[in-house]
C-alpha positions in Angstrom: -42.8 18.5 -1.5 -43.9 16.8 -4.7 -40.2 16.4 -5.7 -39.4 14.6 -2.4 -42.4 12.2 -2.9 -41.2 11.4 -6.4 -37.7 10.5 -5.0 -39.0 8.5 -2.1 -42.0 7.0 -4.0 -40.2 4.3 -6.0 -38.3 3.1 -2.9 -41.5 2.7 -0.9 -43.2 0.9 -3.9 -40.4 -1.6 -4.2 -40.3 -2.0 -0.5 -36.6 -1.2 -0.1 -35.5 -0.4 3.4 -32.3 -0.5 5.3 -33.5 -3.8 6.9 -33.6 -5.5 3.5 -29.8 -5.0 3.1 -27.6 -7.5 4.9 -24.7 -5.9 6.7 -22.6 -9.0 7.1 -21.3 -9.2 3.5 -20.4 -5.5 3.5 -18.6 -5.9 6.8 -16.7 -8.9 5.5 -15.8 -7.1 2.4 -14.5 -4.1 4.4 -12.4 -6.4 6.7 -11.1 -8.2 3.6 -10.0 -4.8 2.1 -8.4 -3.7 5.3 -6.5 -7.0 5.6 -5.4 -6.6 2.0 -4.2 -3.1 2.7 -2.2 -4.3 5.7 -0.7 -7.1 3.6 0.3 -4.6 0.9 2.0 -2.4 3.3 3.9 -5.3 4.8 4.9 -6.5 1.3 6.3 -3.0 0.5 8.3 -3.0 3.7 9.6 -6.5 3.0 10.7 -5.3 -0.5 12.6 -2.4 1.0 14.5 -4.7 3.2 15.2 -7.0 0.3 16.4 -4.1 -1.9 18.9 -3.0 0.8 20.2 -6.1 2.5 23.2 -4.2 3.9 20.9 -2.2 6.2 21.1 -3.2 9.8 18.4 -1.1 11.3 15.1 0.6 10.3 16.7 4.0 10.6 19.6 3.0 8.4 17.3 1.5 5.8 15.0 4.5 5.9 17.9 6.8 5.2 19.2 4.6 2.4 15.8 4.4 0.7 15.2 8.2 1.1 18.5 9.0 -0.5 17.8 6.7 -3.5 14.2 8.0 -4.0 15.0 11.7 -3.6 15.1 13.5 -6.9 15.6 17.1 -7.9 11.8 17.6 -8.1 10.9 15.7 -4.9 12.7 14.9 -1.7 11.8 11.9 0.4 12.4 12.3 4.1 13.7 9.2 6.0 10.9 9.5 8.5 8.4 9.0 5.6 10.2 5.8 4.6 10.2 4.8 8.3 6.4 5.1 8.3 6.3 2.8 5.3 8.5 0.3 7.2 6.2 0.4 10.2 3.1 -0.1 8.0 1.7 3.3 9.0 1.4 4.5 5.5 1.8 3.1 2.0 4.1 4.8 -0.5 2.7 6.7 -3.5 2.8 4.7 -6.7 5.5 7.0 -8.0 7.8 5.4 -5.4 6.6 1.8 -5.8 8.0 1.4 -9.3 11.5 2.5 -8.3 11.4 0.3 -5.3 10.5 -2.7 -7.5 13.3 -1.9 -9.8 15.7 -1.8 -6.9 14.5 -5.2 -5.8 14.8 -6.6 -9.3 18.3 -5.2 -9.6 19.3 -6.8 -6.3 17.7 -10.1 -7.3 19.6 -10.0 -10.6 22.9 -9.5 -8.8 22.1 -12.4 -6.6 21.5 -14.6 -9.6 24.8 -13.4 -11.3 26.7 -14.0 -8.1 25.3 -17.5 -7.6 26.2 -18.4 -11.2 29.7 -17.1 -10.9 30.3 -19.2 -7.7 
């Protein structure tokens, strides 16, 4: 019992209680983080569309991306990519870098094509 009083003692002396903490800033921070997460998921989905402009549907895009990201060590199912496109989940970082390289490659080809024209 003495141990518990030692733990709770400093809090009671300082006068800290749950009422002393404002909840509004914490709630705002959480909302900001959630919005940021949604924006990140949307950004990834936009990059996938940009990397494969030939795709005409989500299913086709999902299959194209899954084929490109599948390796000997890890296979990527098209339904997983579809979840990324619908903002249900975010891809692991191991997939974000290859996606960015695909987008950069596509962008470079656009630049080369525009200069050649």
